[in-house]
Phi, psi and omega in degrees: 000144181253130177239105178290144176233164184250359180205163177293330177296317176296321178298315178300316180295319180296318179291327177293327180279334182237091187291349176254007182283167176236128177258138177235116177258109180250019185295335180271356184097339176247122183294131172247132185255132180241136179227148163282136186297130174240251171240157184303315182294315179294319181296320177298319180295315180297318179295318179295319178297320178299318177298322180295330178290334179285339185232056185291335186274341184259010174079017177298127180248134174296138184261000000 
């Protein structure tokens, strides 16, 4: 599920409340992905999945 926020402070609060969530800050035009630390393998999967959500129309598939 996607929850839009209006500031980095809101993003931090949302990630603190959802420890398995993925934060995407696209305010600079380039998406930056934020995760609460889990395991390296799980974190790579979550980041890749978040990238796939940014590009749903071009067929980007999470690896």
